[in-house]
N, C-alpha and C positions, 0 to 999 in steps of 0.2 A: 439455361435456368437462371432466374433472377438472383438466386442465392449462391451461385457458383463461387467457390473460394471461401464461403462462410459456413455452409452446411454441406455435408456429403450427400451425393445423390442417393446412396443406399439408405441413409437415415431418413431422408425426405420420403422416399418411396415407401418405407416401412410405416412411417407416421401417417401417410395418406391411406395406406392399406388398412390401418387400424380404425379409420373413420369413414370407410367407403359407403357404408349403409346410411340411409337417411336417419337423422336423429341419433347418430352414434358419436358425434363430435364432442370431445372433452378437451378443452383448451390446455389443461394441466398435463394430461397424457400426451397431447400433440406436441407441446413445447419441449417436453422431456424426450420424446421419441425422435423428433427431428434434430435435436441437439441444441436448439436455441436457448434453452434454459441454462445451459452450461457456458454460454458465450459471455464475453465482456459487455459492459454497458455500452461501449462504442459500437460493437457489432449489433447489439439489440436496437440501437438508434438507427443503424443502417437498414435493418429489417423494417423498422417503422417507416422509414422514408420510402421503401419499396411498396409497402402496403397502402400508404397514403397516396393513392393514385392521382388525386387532384392537387397535391402539394399544398393543402390548406393548413397543414400543421396539426391536423386531427384525422382520426379514422372514424368516418361516419357509418351509419347503419348500412348503407348500400355497399360501401367498401368492405365491411365485415361479411356481408352476404357472399361476396366473391373472394373471401380470404384465402381459401384453399387453392384457388386458381393462381395465386401469386407464387405458389410452390410448384405447381405443374399445370400447364394450360388445359390439360384434359380432366382435371379434378372437378368434382361436383360443386355446385353452389351450396351453401349452408341453407337449411330449411329456415322458415321464419322463426320457429321456436328456438332453434340453435342460435340464430343471429341475435335474437332478443336476450337470450340467456348470456351469451358472450358479451354483449354490450352492457348488460346490467352488472356483470362481474368486473368489467374494466372501467366503467364510468363512475369513478369514486366521487366526483364533484357534482354529479347529477345534471350536467349540461347536455346530455344526449349524444355525446361523442367521446372518443378516447384520445387524450393527448399523449405526447411522447413519454412523460413520466408515469402516467397511468398504465401505458402499454408495458413499460419496463417493469413495473410492479406486478402486472399480470403475468408476464413471462417468468418472473422469478418466484411467483407464488407457489 
């Protein structure tokens, strides 16, 4: 698991179970359930680096669509509606992507 040593397998499994159905993803509930909301800013930055698959320094819409698969390879992709809602919540500067500081604010929201 990409988050080994940062998040517990049981917490991640519970968080993924809570959003298994299409259009059920809620980032606030997910970050609390998986334990990321309680982590230090350095650990949140490490999580950002994992999710930023292309190492661009930003999480773009396509990376958000596959967000849950960073936590478990068998997890579903987010729906277009979930992806756009997630992006809108995190993109505070309106550039169409989520930077590390925006991600940290989203996790702690």
